[in-house]
A tleap script that builds the chain and sets N, CA, C and O, in Angstrom:
source leaprc.protein.ff14SB
mol = sequence {
  NMET ASP THR SER THR ILE GLN HIE LEU ILE
  ALA GLN GLY LEU PRO GLY ALA GLN VAL GLU
  VAL LEU GLY ASP ASP GLY VAL HIE PHE GLN
  ALA ARG VAL VAL SER GLU GLN PHE VAL GLY
  LYS LEU PRO LEU ALA ARG HIE ARG MET VAL
  TYR ALA THR LEU GLY GLU LEU MET GLY GLY
  ALA ILE HIE ALA LEU SER VAL ARG ALA LEU
  THR PRO GLU GLU ALA GLY ARG GLY CASN
}
set mol.1.N position { 0.849 -1.171 0.000 }
set mol.1.CA position { 0.000 0.000 0.000 }
set mol.1.C position { 0.894 1.233 0.000 }
set mol.1.O position { 1.963 1.238 0.609 }
set mol.2.N position { 0.447 2.266 -0.683 }
set mol.2.CA position { 1.249 3.491 -0.723 }
set mol.2.C position { 0.396 4.696 -0.352 }
set mol.2.O position { -0.833 4.650 -0.402 }
set mol.3.N position { 1.072 5.766 0.019 }
set mol.3.CA position { 0.395 6.962 0.510 }
set mol.3.C position { -0.519 7.593 -0.535 }
set mol.3.O position { -1.590 8.096 -0.194 }
set mol.4.N position { -0.113 7.573 -1.800 }
set mol.4.CA position { -0.936 8.218 -2.833 }
set mol.4.C position { -2.260 7.487 -3.029 }
set mol.4.O position { -3.281 8.126 -3.285 }
set mol.5.N position { -2.264 6.169 -2.915 }
set mol.5.CA position { -3.512 5.401 -3.041 }
set mol.5.C position { -4.449 5.724 -1.891 }
set mol.5.O position { -5.643 5.941 -2.099 }
set mol.6.N position { -3.915 5.758 -0.683 }
set mol.6.CA position { -4.735 6.080 0.486 }
set mol.6.C position { -5.280 7.489 0.368 }
set mol.6.O position { -6.458 7.725 0.638 }
set mol.7.N position { -4.435 8.427 -0.032 }
set mol.7.CA position { -4.864 9.814 -0.201 }
set mol.7.C position { -6.001 9.895 -1.215 }
set mol.7.O position { -6.996 10.582 -0.981 }
set mol.8.N position { -5.858 9.204 -2.329 }
set mol.8.CA position { -6.887 9.206 -3.369 }
set mol.8.C position { -8.203 8.626 -2.845 }
set mol.8.O position { -9.263 9.200 -3.092 }
set mol.9.N position { -8.157 7.512 -2.134 }
set mol.9.CA position { -9.373 6.877 -1.622 }
set mol.9.C position { -10.112 7.769 -0.622 }
set mol.9.O position { -11.338 7.876 -0.655 }
set mol.10.N position { -9.345 8.406 0.265 }
set mol.10.CA position { -9.977 9.307 1.241 }
set mol.10.C position { -10.603 10.498 0.524 }
set mol.10.O position { -11.743 10.865 0.811 }
set mol.11.N position { -9.867 11.104 -0.406 }
set mol.11.CA position { -10.384 12.261 -1.145 }
set mol.11.C position { -11.612 11.892 -1.969 }
set mol.11.O position { -12.538 12.692 -2.095 }
set mol.12.N position { -11.623 10.699 -2.523 }
set mol.12.CA position { -12.773 10.240 -3.306 }
set mol.12.C position { -13.990 10.023 -2.399 }
set mol.12.O position { -15.118 10.329 -2.786 }
set mol.13.N position { -13.759 9.500 -1.202 }
set mol.13.CA position { -14.860 9.231 -0.272 }
set mol.13.C position { -15.367 10.455 0.462 }
set mol.13.O position { -16.498 10.468 0.947 }
set mol.14.N position { -14.534 11.487 0.548 }
set mol.14.CA position { -14.909 12.744 1.200 }
set mol.14.C position { -14.660 13.880 0.217 }
set mol.14.O position { -13.682 14.614 0.353 }
set mol.15.N position { -15.537 14.030 -0.771 }
set mol.15.CA position { -15.335 15.055 -1.808 }
set mol.15.C position { -15.104 16.445 -1.218 }
set mol.15.O position { -15.800 16.877 -0.298 }
set mol.16.N position { -14.116 17.123 -1.771 }
set mol.16.CA position { -13.792 18.475 -1.323 }
set mol.16.C position { -12.808 18.523 -0.170 }
set mol.16.O position { -12.365 19.605 0.215 }
set mol.17.N position { -12.459 17.377 0.385 }
set mol.17.CA position { -11.529 17.348 1.516 }
set mol.17.C position { -10.105 17.601 1.048 }
set mol.17.O position { -9.727 17.260 -0.073 }
set mol.18.N position { -9.324 18.206 1.937 }
set mol.18.CA position { -7.881 18.340 1.729 }
set mol.18.C position { -7.246 17.178 2.478 }
set mol.18.O position { -7.448 17.032 3.684 }
set mol.19.N position { -6.491 16.363 1.784 }
set mol.19.CA position { -5.957 15.137 2.382 }
set mol.19.C position { -4.443 15.076 2.206 }
set mol.19.O position { -3.922 15.264 1.107 }
set mol.20.N position { -3.749 14.807 3.312 }
set mol.20.CA position { -2.310 14.567 3.289 }
set mol.20.C position { -2.064 13.239 3.991 }
set mol.20.O position { -2.564 13.023 5.096 }
set mol.21.N position { -1.310 12.356 3.374 }
set mol.21.CA position { -1.008 11.060 3.979 }
set mol.21.C position { 0.502 10.849 3.969 }
set mol.21.O position { 1.168 11.059 2.955 }
set mol.22.N position { 1.025 10.434 5.110 }
set mol.22.CA position { 2.441 10.123 5.260 }
set mol.22.C position { 2.587 8.679 5.720 }
set mol.22.O position { 1.680 8.126 6.342 }
set mol.23.N position { 3.709 8.080 5.421 }
set mol.23.CA position { 4.003 6.723 5.881 }
set mol.23.C position { 5.133 6.138 5.058 }
set mol.23.O position { 5.085 6.135 3.828 }
set mol.24.N position { 6.149 5.643 5.746 }
set mol.24.CA position { 7.346 5.171 5.060 }
set mol.24.C position { 7.433 3.652 4.899 }
set mol.24.O position { 8.151 3.165 4.026 }
set mol.25.N position { 6.707 2.899 5.733 }
set mol.25.CA position { 6.919 1.457 5.732 }
set mol.25.C position { 5.872 0.645 4.970 }
set mol.25.O position { 5.977 -0.579 4.894 }
set mol.26.N position { 4.864 1.314 4.406 }
set mol.26.CA position { 3.861 0.605 3.618 }
set mol.26.C position { 2.724 -0.015 4.401 }
set mol.26.O position { 1.807 -0.572 3.798 }
set mol.27.N position { 2.749 0.060 5.729 }
set mol.27.CA position { 1.651 -0.481 6.537 }
set mol.27.C position { 1.176 0.458 7.646 }
set mol.27.O position { 0.046 0.330 8.116 }
set mol.28.N position { 2.013 1.391 8.066 }
set mol.28.CA position { 1.648 2.362 9.098 }
set mol.28.C position { 1.608 3.750 8.462 }
set mol.28.O position { 2.570 4.187 7.831 }
set mol.29.N position { 0.472 4.438 8.641 }
set mol.29.CA position { 0.270 5.720 7.958 }
set mol.29.C position { -0.311 6.757 8.910 }
set mol.29.O position { -0.928 6.427 9.923 }
set mol.30.N position { -0.093 8.033 8.550 }
set mol.30.CA position { -0.693 9.168 9.248 }
set mol.30.C position { -1.436 9.997 8.206 }
set mol.30.O position { -0.898 10.303 7.142 }
set mol.31.N position { -2.673 10.356 8.523 }
set mol.31.CA position { -3.473 11.164 7.601 }
set mol.31.C position { -3.954 12.424 8.305 }
set mol.31.O position { -4.385 12.395 9.458 }
set mol.32.N position { -3.867 13.527 7.576 }
set mol.32.CA position { -4.460 14.798 8.021 }
set mol.32.C position { -5.534 15.118 6.994 }
set mol.32.O position { -5.253 15.309 5.811 }
set mol.33.N position { -6.778 15.171 7.477 }
set mol.33.CA position { -7.917 15.373 6.591 }
set mol.33.C position { -8.690 16.598 7.061 }
set mol.33.O position { -9.109 16.672 8.216 }
set mol.34.N position { -8.874 17.554 6.165 }
set mol.34.CA position { -9.624 18.770 6.466 }
set mol.34.C position { -10.865 18.762 5.585 }
set mol.34.O position { -10.775 18.712 4.358 }
set mol.35.N position { -12.040 18.812 6.241 }
set mol.35.CA position { -13.286 18.729 5.480 }
set mol.35.C position { -14.420 19.479 6.172 }
set mol.35.O position { -14.545 19.461 7.397 }
set mol.36.N position { -15.239 20.135 5.360 }
set mol.36.CA position { -16.461 20.774 5.852 }
set mol.36.C position { -17.415 19.730 6.437 }
set mol.36.O position { -18.220 20.040 7.316 }
set mol.37.N position { -17.322 18.498 5.947 }
set mol.37.CA position { -18.216 17.435 6.405 }
set mol.37.C position { -18.008 17.086 7.875 }
set mol.37.O position { -18.852 16.412 8.466 }
set mol.38.N position { -16.906 17.526 8.481 }
set mol.38.CA position { -16.626 17.254 9.881 }
set mol.38.C position { -17.290 18.257 10.832 }
set mol.38.O position { -17.320 18.031 12.041 }
set mol.39.N position { -17.812 19.341 10.305 }
set mol.39.CA position { -18.429 20.372 11.148 }
set mol.39.C position { -19.568 19.752 11.952 }
set mol.39.O position { -20.453 19.098 11.401 }
set mol.40.N position { -19.524 19.972 13.267 }
set mol.40.CA position { -20.568 19.474 14.154 }
set mol.40.C position { -20.428 18.015 14.553 }
set mol.40.O position { -21.278 17.482 15.265 }
set mol.41.N position { -19.363 17.366 14.102 }
set mol.41.CA position { -19.145 15.950 14.409 }
set mol.41.C position { -18.068 15.807 15.492 }
set mol.41.O position { -17.095 16.559 15.524 }
set mol.42.N position { -18.266 14.833 16.366 }
set mol.42.CA position { -17.276 14.522 17.386 }
set mol.42.C position { -16.084 13.818 16.735 }
set mol.42.O position { -16.215 13.252 15.650 }
set mol.43.N position { -14.919 13.851 17.397 }
set mol.43.CA position { -13.730 13.220 16.816 }
set mol.43.C position { -13.930 11.758 16.408 }
set mol.43.O position { -13.452 11.362 15.346 }
set mol.44.N position { -14.605 10.959 17.197 }
set mol.44.CA position { -14.807 9.554 16.852 }
set mol.44.C position { -15.605 9.407 15.564 }
set mol.44.O position { -15.288 8.559 14.730 }
set mol.45.N position { -16.638 10.227 15.396 }
set mol.45.CA position { -17.447 10.184 14.175 }
set mol.45.C position { -16.603 10.598 12.965 }
set mol.45.O position { -16.746 10.027 11.884 }
set mol.46.N position { -15.739 11.572 13.142 }
set mol.46.CA position { -14.860 12.026 12.055 }
set mol.46.C position { -13.925 10.895 11.627 }
set mol.46.O position { -13.742 10.645 10.436 }
set mol.47.N position { -13.337 10.216 12.611 }
set mol.47.CA position { -12.418 9.115 12.309 }
set mol.47.C position { -13.148 7.995 11.587 }
set mol.47.O position { -12.617 7.420 10.638 }
set mol.48.N position { -14.342 7.686 12.021 }
set mol.48.CA position { -15.126 6.644 11.358 }
set mol.48.C position { -15.425 7.005 9.914 }
set mol.48.O position { -15.433 6.136 9.042 }
set mol.49.N position { -15.671 8.275 9.660 }
set mol.49.CA position { -15.912 8.726 8.287 }
set mol.49.C position { -14.688 8.483 7.415 }
set mol.49.O position { -14.807 8.045 6.271 }
set mol.50.N position { -13.507 8.771 7.965 }
set mol.50.CA position { -12.267 8.556 7.213 }
set mol.50.C position { -12.037 7.059 7.001 }
set mol.50.O position { -11.744 6.626 5.886 }
set mol.51.N position { -12.169 6.273 8.065 }
set mol.51.CA position { -11.964 4.824 7.949 }
set mol.51.C position { -12.928 4.208 6.949 }
set mol.51.O position { -12.563 3.277 6.231 }
set mol.52.N position { -14.147 4.713 6.891 }
set mol.52.CA position { -15.152 4.173 5.969 }
set mol.52.C position { -14.721 4.339 4.508 }
set mol.52.O position { -15.101 3.533 3.658 }
set mol.53.N position { -13.936 5.371 4.212 }
set mol.53.CA position { -13.479 5.578 2.829 }
set mol.53.C position { -12.485 4.499 2.400 }
set mol.53.O position { -12.256 4.301 1.206 }
set mol.54.N position { -11.899 3.806 3.372 }
set mol.54.CA position { -10.872 2.809 3.078 }
set mol.54.C position { -11.393 1.378 3.156 }
set mol.54.O position { -10.721 0.441 2.724 }
set mol.55.N position { -12.584 1.217 3.704 }
set mol.55.CA position { -13.242 -0.088 3.736 }
set mol.55.C position { -12.371 -1.205 4.283 }
set mol.55.O position { -11.766 -1.075 5.347 }
set mol.56.N position { -12.316 -2.303 3.544 }
set mol.56.CA position { -11.634 -3.512 3.989 }
set mol.56.C position { -10.112 -3.394 4.023 }
set mol.56.O position { -9.433 -4.277 4.546 }
set mol.57.N position { -9.577 -2.311 3.467 }
set mol.57.CA position { -8.127 -2.109 3.531 }
set mol.57.C position { -7.657 -1.899 4.966 }
set mol.57.O position { -6.525 -2.234 5.313 }
set mol.58.N position { -8.554 -1.332 5.812 }
set mol.58.CA position { -8.220 -1.122 7.219 }
set mol.58.C position { -8.078 -2.465 7.911 }
set mol.58.O position { -8.961 -3.319 7.828 }
set mol.59.N position { -6.956 -2.641 8.596 }
set mol.59.CA position { -6.709 -3.895 9.279 }
set mol.59.C position { -6.130 -4.960 8.361 }
set mol.59.O position { -5.733 -6.029 8.824 }
set mol.60.N position { -6.078 -4.678 7.075 }
set mol.60.CA position { -5.483 -5.600 6.109 }
set mol.60.C position { -4.236 -4.971 5.539 }
set mol.60.O position { -3.180 -4.973 6.172 }
set mol.61.N position { -4.363 -4.425 4.328 }
set mol.61.CA position { -3.227 -3.769 3.669 }
set mol.61.C position { -2.745 -2.561 4.470 }
set mol.61.O position { -1.562 -2.221 4.447 }
set mol.62.N position { -3.669 -1.921 5.172 }
set mol.62.CA position { -3.319 -0.791 6.047 }
set mol.62.C position { -3.384 -1.301 7.475 }
set mol.62.O position { -4.469 -1.466 8.033 }
set mol.63.N position { -2.238 -1.548 8.060 }
set mol.63.CA position { -2.188 -2.099 9.414 }
set mol.63.C position { -2.608 -1.045 10.448 }
set mol.63.O position { -3.327 -1.356 11.397 }
set mol.64.N position { -2.160 0.188 10.263 }
set mol.64.CA position { -2.461 1.250 11.221 }
set mol.64.C position { -2.554 2.588 10.501 }
set mol.64.O position { -1.751 2.898 9.620 }
set mol.65.N position { -3.550 3.368 10.895 }
set mol.65.CA position { -3.739 4.704 10.332 }
set mol.65.C position { -4.062 5.670 11.461 }
set mol.65.O position { -5.093 5.547 12.121 }
set mol.66.N position { -3.180 6.622 11.674 }
set mol.66.CA position { -3.408 7.689 12.632 }
set mol.66.C position { -4.082 8.830 11.878 }
set mol.66.O position { -3.600 9.259 10.830 }
set mol.67.N position { -5.204 9.325 12.418 }
set mol.67.CA position { -5.995 10.329 11.710 }
set mol.67.C position { -6.093 11.617 12.508 }
set mol.67.O position { -6.385 11.599 13.703 }
set mol.68.N position { -5.844 12.747 11.830 }
set mol.68.CA position { -6.176 14.082 12.345 }
set mol.68.C position { -7.269 14.596 11.423 }
set mol.68.O position { -7.001 14.949 10.274 }
set mol.69.N position { -8.490 14.640 11.917 }
set mol.69.CA position { -9.648 15.059 11.120 }
set mol.69.C position { -10.106 16.421 11.626 }
set mol.69.O position { -10.576 16.548 12.757 }
set mol.70.N position { -9.967 17.429 10.784 }
set mol.70.CA position { -10.233 18.808 11.181 }
set mol.70.C position { -11.238 19.472 10.264 }
set mol.70.O position { -11.351 19.135 9.085 }
set mol.71.N position { -11.969 20.429 10.831 }
set mol.71.CA position { -12.800 21.298 10.001 }
set mol.71.C position { -11.889 22.366 9.409 }
set mol.71.O position { -10.792 22.581 9.927 }
set mol.72.N position { -12.304 23.039 8.349 }
set mol.72.CA position { -11.476 24.123 7.805 }
set mol.72.C position { -11.154 25.200 8.855 }
set mol.72.O position { -10.047 25.737 8.881 }
set mol.73.N position { -12.118 25.505 9.705 }
set mol.73.CA position { -11.879 26.513 10.754 }
set mol.73.C position { -10.791 26.058 11.711 }
set mol.73.O position { -9.907 26.841 12.058 }
set mol.74.N position { -10.841 24.793 12.145 }
set mol.74.CA position { -9.822 24.263 13.038 }
set mol.74.C position { -8.453 24.264 12.374 }
set mol.74.O position { -7.453 24.608 13.004 }
set mol.75.N position { -8.407 23.883 11.110 }
set mol.75.CA position { -7.150 23.855 10.372 }
set mol.75.C position { -6.585 25.269 10.242 }
set mol.75.O position { -5.370 25.460 10.296 }
set mol.76.N position { -7.456 26.253 10.072 }
set mol.76.CA position { -7.029 27.642 9.950 }
set mol.76.C position { -6.446 28.205 11.221 }
set mol.76.O position { -5.682 29.170 11.192 }
set mol.77.N position { -6.811 27.596 12.352 }
set mol.77.CA position { -6.266 28.019 13.652 }
set mol.77.C position { -4.935 27.335 13.943 }
set mol.77.O position { -4.331 27.569 14.989 }
set mol.78.N position { -4.481 26.495 13.026 }
set mol.78.CA position { -3.189 25.842 13.210 }
set mol.78.C position { -3.264 24.541 13.968 }
set mol.78.O position { -2.245 24.077 14.481 }
set mol.79.N position { -4.425 23.938 14.059 }
set mol.79.CA position { -4.567 22.646 14.750 }
set mol.79.C position { -3.954 21.529 13.937 }
set mol.79.O position { -3.979 20.373 14.360 }
savepdb mol mol.pdb
quit
């Protein structure tokens, strides 16, 4: 698995989101996702939204994914 594939899948599942994915070993990744769709959602709900874009890859090809899910306002404050 590579970062560009994960980035593409998240962006496709959350249209309009700004997505950055890092990870050097092919199984452990970090994602920063900024989306209007997160407004009014608790952190757990935001993470579930991101994980849902990856489906069965989670726990398989993607062993671990650390997620920072922010609204545009939060991202603008430097979170």
